[in-house]
N, C-alpha and C positions, 0 to 999 in steps of 0.2 A: 169676301166680306165676312165679318165676325159679329157676334152679338154678345152682350153682357147685360143680363137683366133686361131693361128696356132700352139699352143703348146699342145701336148698330153702327158699324164702321165700314165706310166705303172708300175705295181708292179711285180718285178722280184724275183724269188726264185731259190734256188739251188746254191747260191754263197758260197764258203768256205772261200775266202780270198779277199783282196782288188785287187789282180791281176785279179781275175775273173771279177770284175767290170770293170777294164780297158779293158779287152778282149772284153766284151760285148759292151762297149761304142765305141771302135774302129770299131767293126763290123757294128754297127748301123750307125755310122757316115759316113761309106763308101757307104751307100745306096744312090741311086739317089733320089734327092728331099729333103734330110735332110740338113737343114742349120746348125744346131748345135744340139748336144745332150750331156747330162750329166747323169751319173748314180752314185747314192750315195750307196756305199757299206753298210753304216750304217743303212739306212732306206729301201734299196731295190727299191727306186723310180727312174725310168728312165724317164727323161723329154726330149722330142723330139720336135724340132721346124722345121717346113718346110711343104711343100705340099706333103704329103705321106700318103697312106692309113694305118690305124692301123694294118690291117692284115699283111701287108708287114713287119712292125716292129716286130710283134709277131713271124712271120715265121723266121726272121733272128735270133732273140733271141733263138728260139728253135733249129734252125740249129746249133747254137754254143754250144748246149748241156744244155741249161738252160730252165726255163719255165716262163710264164707270167700268173698270177692268178688274179681272180676277187677280189677286195678289201673285199667284203663280205665273200668270202671263207677264205681270210687271217684273217679276224676278228674272224671267227669260229676257225681257228687253234690257234689263240692267246687265245681264251676262253679255248681251251683244255690245252694250256700251263698253264694258270692260275689255272685250275682245277687239275694240277699236273699229267696229263695223259701221257705227253711225255717229262717231264723235266729230267728224269733220263738219265745218260750217256749211259747205256746199251740199253735203249729203242730208243734213238736217233741213236745210231750206227746200231741197228738191223733193222731199217726201211729204211735204205739207200741201194740201189742196189749196188753201188760202194763199200760200206763197206762190204757187204755180200761177194762179190767176193774177196775182199782183205783178209777177214778172212779165206775163203776157200783156197786161195793161201798160207796163213800162215800155215795152216794145212798140205798142200802138201809139204811145204818147211822144215818142222821140221827135217826130216832125214838129209838133206843137212846142215842145220844150226848146228845140233849136231855134225856130223862127219867131216864136212869140215871147219867150222868156230870156233866152241867152243872147239872141241877136235881133231885138225888136227894131233896131235902126234900119235894117234892110227893108222894112215895110212890106214884107211878103205876107199876103193874106190869101187864104183860099178856104172855101166852104168844106173841102175834104179834110183839111187839118182839124177843123172844129168837129166834124163827124167822127174822125178817129179818136179825138179827145173824149167825146161823149161815150163812144164804145169802150174806151179804156176805163172811164169812170164806172160804167155799168159792170164791166168784167171784174175790176179790182174791188169795187165797192159793194158787190153783191153780198159777200160774207159779212161785211161790216154792217150794212143796212139790215140784213137778216137778224144779226145779233141785237141790233138796236131795237128792232120791232119786238123781238122776244122780251127784251128788258122792259119795254113799255107795256106790252100786253100782259106778261106774267107777273113782273115785279112792281110795275107802275113806278119805276125809278128812272132817273136820268143818269146815264153813265157816259164814258168817253165815246162809245160807239154812237150814241144818240147825238152828241155834240158834233162829231165828224159828219154824220149823215145830214144833219140840219145845215151845216156849213156847206157841204157839197151841193145839196139841192138848191140852196140859196144862190150859190155861185152860178149854177146853170141858169137860174131864173133871171139873173142880171146880165147874162151873156159872157161870164168868165169861164168858158168851157175848159180851157187848158188848166186853169187853176183848180177847177173842181176835180179834174182827173188827177192832178198832182197831189191834192190833198189825200185822195183815197189810195193812190199808189204808195206814196211815202208813208202814210199811216200804216198800211198793211205790211210793208217791208220793215218798218220800224218795229211793229209788234212782233214780227217773226224774229228779228235780231235780238230784241229784248227777251223773247221767249227762250232763245238759244243760250244767251248769257245767263239768264236766271236758271235755266235747266242745269247748266254746268255747276252753278253754285248749289242748287237744290240737291243734286246727286253727288256732291262732294263726299258724302258719307260712304260712297261705294269704295273709297280707298281703304276704309276699315274692313270692308267685306273681303277685300283681296288679301288681307294679312294672313288669315289662316287657310291652309290648303283644304280642298274638299275631298281629298282621298288620303288614306293612311295605310301603312303596312302593319297588319295585326298578326300575332302568332296564334294559329288555330290548328287543331288536329287535322290530319289528312282524312278526308271522308271517302268511304267506299273505295278504298285503295285497290286498284286492279292488280298491283304487283304482289299483294299479300292475301287476296281473297282465297279462302280455303285453307290457309296455313293455320295450324293449331286451332281449327274450328272457327276461324274468323269468317263471318258471313256478310259483313258490311257495317256501316257507321264509322265512328272514329277508329282510325287504324292504331292498334296497340304497338305496332312495330316502328312506325315512322316518327311518332312523337309530334311535337308542335312544329309547324312549318309557316313561313311567311306568306300571307295572302293580302293583296291590295284590294281594299274595299272603300266605298264611300263612307265618310265620317258619320253619316246618319245611321249607318248599320252597326256602329260600335256599341257595345254594352258596357255597363259599369263593371270594373274589375278585370276587363280584358287587358292584355299586354300588347303595346304597340312598339315598333322598333323605329328609331329615328337615326339616320346616318349623319356623318359629319357634313355640315353645310346646309342641311335641310331645315325647312320650317317645321316647327312642332305643331301637329294638327289638332291636338286636344289638350285640355287641362288634365294634369295628372300628377303622379308621384313617382320619382325615379326609383326603379327597383335595382338596377345595376348600371355601372358606367360612371365615368367622371368626365366633365366637359365644362367649358365656359359658354355661357348663353347670352345672346344679345336680346334683352327684353325691351329695347327702345320702342318697338311698335305698340307695346301695351302700357309701359310705365313711363316712357319718355327718358329713361336713364341712358346717358351717353356711354357709360362704362359697361364692359361685359361683366357678368356675374358668375362666379364659380359655383358649379352645381355637382352634387354627388348623391349617392344612394340615400333615400329618405327625404330629399328636398322636394318641394312643390315646384311645379313648372306650368307656364301659361301657354295656351294655344296662341300661335302667331309669333312666338319667340323664335329666334334663329339659332340653331345648334352650332357649336363651335367645332373643335377638332376631334371630339370623342363620340363614339357610338353609344346610344342610350336605349335602355329598355324601360318603358314607362307604363305604369298602371293607370288606366283611365278612371278618373274620379268624378267627371261630370259628363253628361250627355251633350251632344252637339248643340242642342237648343238651350242648354243651361251653362255653357262655359263662359269664361270671362269676356271673350270677344262678342258673343251673342248678347250678353247682358250689356256690354258697353254700347253696341250698336242700337239696341232697343232704347237705352236711356238717352242717347244722343238724339235719336228720332223724336222721342218724347219731349226733349228739351227744345227742339226746333219748333214744336207746336205751342210752346208757352211764350206768349208775346211779352215783350218788355213794355214798361210804361210809356216810353217814347213812341213805340209802335202803336200802342192803343190810342195815344193822343193823335197821332197822324191819321189813323184810320177813322177816328171819330170826326176829326176836322174835315176829312175828305167827304164825309156823308153830307155835310151842309155846304161844302164849298161848291160842288157842281151845280146844284140848283141856284145858288147865289150868282154864279157866273152867267147862267141863262137869263136871269132877271137883269143883271148889269148889261148884258149884250142888248137886251130889248130896250133898255133906257138909252144906250148909246145910239141905237138906230132911230129912236123917236124924238128925244129931247132936242138935239141940235136942229133938226128940220122944223120942229113945231115951235120952238121958243127962240131960236137964234137965226132963223131963216137960212139955214144951211141946206145944201142939196141932199136928199135921200139917195138919189141915184143919178149918175151922169152917163147916159146911154153911150156916148162916143168913147168914154173912158171909165168903165165900171169901178175901178179902184179908187176913184176920186170921191165917191159918195159915202155917206155915213152908214148905209146898209152894208157895204163891203167891209168897212172897219168893224162893224158889229159881228159879221161872220168870221172875220179874222180873229177877233177876240175870243170867239167860241173855240177856235182851233188852238190858240196859244195857251188857253186856260186849262186844257186837259190836265188832270192831276197825276198823270202816269209817273213822272219822275219823283214826285213827292211821295206817292204811295209806296213805290218800290225802294225808296232810299233807305228805310230802316230794316225791313226783313232780310234783305240780301246781306247787309252788314252783320246782322246778328247771327245768321246761319253760317256765314263764313268764319266768324270768330269762334263759334261753338265747334265747328269742324276742325279748325286749326288747333284749338285746345285739345280735342280728342286725339288728334294725331300725335301730340306731344305729351300725352299722359295727364291732361287736365280735363276733367269732366264737369261741365256746367249743367245744372239741372234745368235751366231755362234762360231765356233772354233777360228776364227780370234780374237774374243774379249776375249776368254780364254787366248790365247797367249799374247795379248796386255796388259791385266790387270796384268798378271804375271810379266811384266817388268816395271810397273809403279812405280815411286819413288816420284811423286808429285801429290797431290790431292787438288782440289779447291772445296770448299763447299759453296752453298748458305746458308744464315743464316736462314731466316724466313721459317719455315716449315720443315727445314732439321736439323740444329743444335738446333733449338728451336721448340716449338710446333706450332708456327704460329698463336697463339691467345693470347691476353693479359691475364695476371694473376695478382691478387693483391698480391704484395710482402710485403708491409709494411703499418701498420696503426699507426699513431703517433698523439695522442691527445695533445693539447696545455698544458693541466694541468698535463699530465703524466710525472712523473720523473722516472718511473720504466723502466729499459732497457729490462726486460724480457717480453715475450708475456703473455697474459692473464690478462692484466690490465683492470679494470672495465671501466675506462674512455675511453680507446681505443675501448673496445667492444661496448660501448654506441655510440661512433662516427661511428663505422661501421654499427650498427643497424639503426641509423638515416639516414646515406647515402643510405643504402639499401632501406629504405622506399620510398625515392625519386626516386631512380634509377629504381624501379620496374615499374614506369610509363614512363620511358625514353626510347628513341630509340637510344641513343648514343652508338657507338661501344664498349665503355669501360664499359657500364652499367652491362653487364652480368657477368663480372669478379667480380664486387662488390657484386652482388646478389649471385653468387656461393659461395664466401668466407663467406658471412653472413650465408647462409644455412649450410655450412660445420661446422660452429661454433655454430649452433642452435640459431641464433639471428634474423632470418627472421620474427619472429612474435612479437618481443619486441615492435614495433610500428606499428600502422595501416598504410596502404598504403597512401602515400601522396595525397593530393587533390590540385586542381588548378595548376597542373604541367605544366610548359612552358619552352621551350628552350630559351637560352640567345644568340641568333644570333651567334652560333658557338663557344661561350665562355664557355658554361656550361649549367646547368639546375637548375630550382628553383621550389619549391613546398611548400605546407603548411602541417606541421605535428603537431598535437595537437594545431592548431591555431597559430603556430609560423612559420615564413618564414625561410626555410632551403635552402641555396644556395650551389651548388657544381660547382666550376669553375676552370679555368686555373690560373696559377700564374700571367699571364699578366692581366687577368680580375680583380683579387684581388688587384693588384697594383693600379688600378684606382678606385676601388669601395669599398673595404672592408679594414679597418685598420688592418695591421698585421706586422708592421715594425720590431718588436722585434723578429719575427720568420722568417723573410725574408731570412736571411743568411742560416738558417737550410734547408728551402725549396730549396734555390738555390743550396746548396750542393747536395741535392738529385737529382736535375735536372742535375748537372754536372756529376753525376755517371751514367747517361744514363736512369734514370727512367722517366716515365711520371707521373707528380704530379697532383693531383686533391685536391684543397683546399676546406674546408667546413666551413660554418658560419651559425649561427642561430640568426635571427634578427640583422644582421650586426655585431655579435660578432664572432670573429675568434675562431673555435673549434679545428682545426688541419688539417692534410693532409693525403691523401692516395697516396701511391707510387705503380705504376703498371709497368710491363715490360712483354715483350714476354718471357715466361718462357722457360728456357733451358731444353731440354729433359734430363731425368735422365741417358739415355744411352750415351749421347754425349761425356762426359769426359772419361769414361772407354774405349769407342771405339777409341778416339784419342790416348790414352795411348797405346792401343794394336797396333794401326797402326804404332806408333813410334817403337815398339818392332819388327815389321815386316820389318823395314828398310825404311818406308815412312817418310823421315825426313822433307820434306817441306809440310806443311799443311796450306793452304791459305783460309781465309774466305772472300767471296765477298758479300757485302750487300749494300742496298740502304739507310740504316740508317746513322745517323751522327757518327762522329768519337768517341764521348764519349760512345754512346750506343754500338757501335761495339766493342770497347775495353773492356767494361764490360763483354760482352758475351765471347770474346776471352780469358779473364782471367779465366772465369769459366770453359771453355771446354779445354783450353790448346793448341789452334792452334798456329802456329809459325809466322803467318803473317796475317795482316788485310788490306783489301782495302775497305774503306767506301765510302758513297755517290755515289754508282755505279748505273747508269741506265742500262737497259738491254744491250744497245750497249757498255757500259763501261765494262760489264762483258765479252762480246765477245772479246773486245780488251785485257782485262787482261789475258784471257785464251790463246789468240793468242800469246801474249808476253811471257807467261810462257812456252808455247809449244816450242817456238823458243829457249828459254834459256835451257830447260832441255830435249827436244826431245820427251817426252811423258808425258801426263797429263790426269788425270781422273777428270771429273766434276760431282759433286753429287748435284742433285736438286730434285724438286717435279715432274719432268717429263712434266710439262706444261709451267709454266712461264719461266723456265730456258732452254727451248728448244734451242734457238740460241747458248747459251754458251755450252750446252751439245753436240750439233752437231759440234761445233768447236773443242772440245777436242778430244784426241785420243780415249778415252772411255767415253761415256755418261752413267751415273748411275742414275736411278730414284728410289725414295722411293715411294712405294704405289702400290696397286694392281688394279688400275683402268685400263680400256682398253686403255685410252690415254697414261698412263705412260708406259704400256707394249709395245705400238706401237712406242713410241718416242725413248726410250733409247736403248743403246747397251746391257746394263745389268740392270735388274730390281730386286730390293729388295722387295719382296712381302709383307713384314711387313710394319708397319707404323713408323719405326724408323731405326737407323743406326746399330743395333746389328749384322746384317748379313754381313756388309761390311768387317770386318776383315776376316770372314770365306770365303767370295768370293775371297779375295786376297790370302789367304792361299791355297785355292783350286786351283787357277790359277797358283801360284808358284809351288805347288806340281805337277800339270799337266805338266808344262814345264820341271821340273826336271826329271819326269818320261819319257817324250818323249826323252830327250837327253841321258838319261841312256839307254833306249831301242835302240836308234840309235847307240850309241857307242858300246853296247854289240853285236848288230847284225853285225856290221862291224868288231868288234874285233874278234868274234868267227870265222868269215870267213877268216880273215887274218891268224889266228893261224892254222886252218886246211889247208889253202892254202899252208903255209910253210911246214907243216907236209907231205902233199901230194907230193910237189915238192922235198922234201928230201927223199921220199920213205918210210915214216913211217905211212902213212894213207891208208885207204881202202875205197872203194866206199860205202859200207854199213854203215861204221862209219860216212862217210861224210853226207849221207842222214839222218842218225840218228841225227847228230849234227845240221843239218839245220832245221829239223822238231822240234827238242828239243828247239832250239833257238826261233822258231816261237811260240811255246807254252809258253815258259818262258816270252817273251815280251808281249804276250797276257794276261797272268795271272798277270803280273806286272802292265799292264795298267788297268786291271779290279780292282786292289786294290783301284783305285780312286772312285769306286762305294761306298765304305764304309769309306774311310779315305781320307782327314780329315773330322771331323764333327764339327759343331758349338760348341763353348764353352757355358757352362751353364750360 
């Protein structure tokens, strides 16, 4: 358990369903000194604020029939789960005391189930069958009745355990012994099965914990080397003769700045920076990228990535507790604790639903006999009376399926997203993103790469419209020779393009390079003056009138033009632009298929440049010349028009606009991006955005299907019972079956949907 100011956090175990969490939260909230408390069923974390000893909180939780464990003990249990020791259904059922009693009760109940329920036509009756049924009810029902009593005594609330206990006691009083036992046995087994499936969903985050290895090979000096002791005065400590040697250690023991070695095919254990080696790395476990990424010395690398064919030496840049995987796990766990509006509505509804059902059952038992002269009880056939129907109503009305329908869907969606590089900050954002029909994009760094690229090389003497012209290649090589000595922001784009075409060594690096007061750069190549400048500079300094219209046309298309001359002879121009990401246009098309019809680009660039990019990617609307405050105004205006809008940016520069939007979405796996946004795409492009929206839409469909099914099945069985066609054991079977079905349906979101290739 941990504390922060007046907040204490406890790890609660033993919960089978969301109603258990509500029961515990109510009991703790009633303690003197507690200002507020919240218990997340999905993570098991109980957060308590107020001036109250931790021991008092723990005692209350245990008094209610649950337990508080140490986080280290819980981590050990998770390790067992990962090792496959207790993941099987039979093992899970067998280690629970309540389930053992329910299974014993089921064994004792077999004669009654066979002769009274399945084969009543045989007419076989015996007092021993009824006795075994009563014993079965007491054995299986003891944990249920105990929890019901605690709920009444401590919380003074009616929960599903109270409803089941009342129903079972009532069935005994009217002589329906086998049905009373069936109610308790089926309810206990159903609770266990529901707990098992919910536990599998709740612990789905453990797949992220498995991503990074817990040991690493680190280069450290040989200590107290027995082979060199006494040599040249060496008396112990780091051996000066052996140098650095590989040592396998737990990742928790690694220090910042140490060097780890990762062999081909191994998982990378820590965040770091490559010191030596070249390899391709699979970052899919972190970023969701399907393609492998080339890595070399100087590149950053994430814990959990899978090394390719090269051996790497990596400098540790983050401690184990601070690396990307640890941050990702912590944020996903925190997200699971934040309830979606749909979940809050269902939880609030359930608070009033259960007492209302008890009142309704009382009316069903009393009104027909008192006002309609109907029988309250038929001794020779208990199921014919209205008291029996009222008891059956209590059973079928338990809100298990309804309460579990939302949280299991939300945590499954959040976990699925995290495994594919999409991090939701909470269930509220899963729900909100699923309803979005308008998205605003930042341009630079989002739809584009955020760095200039050389798009076109046009020599004055070139008449060939195809690439590969020797005159154009010579122009590029000459410009590269000058730009290699330049500090201009656009210089690297020219250098990179020349290197890509193998032209970087055609000319020696320019000499006497000097900047032209913000207008360009000039240098000597082969004793000739080469000038690279803006169109405005050339208008006043270098004759090029016959080519002016051509360059102006390129400027009008949104390109940044750089004109080149040699000894005041115009040679041609280079056109640069912020290169559009290859993923942008396919992503925009896919978003339109998903029903996102309004796609708005917000940019500080001029109208021509903005329209050029818009045409390339296919957005439906452009707003250019936007300062940061203009982007906020645009998002506010769009939000007022459409009701809900997502803003996609880099997570830092676009923070104000993202905060204004209904959902802020950041591209990038930096700590700043993960902290800023409501949803983070861990990759460095937009490919995961359609998946995030499809996942959110699927989650909302699943939630409402679950809610509708939970309510629908209850309405159907309620009508059957009131018409005299239902039984208590079928009612509890239907309720537990509905709970399992909505849980399994919600857990489908762990696997589907998946990102498109």
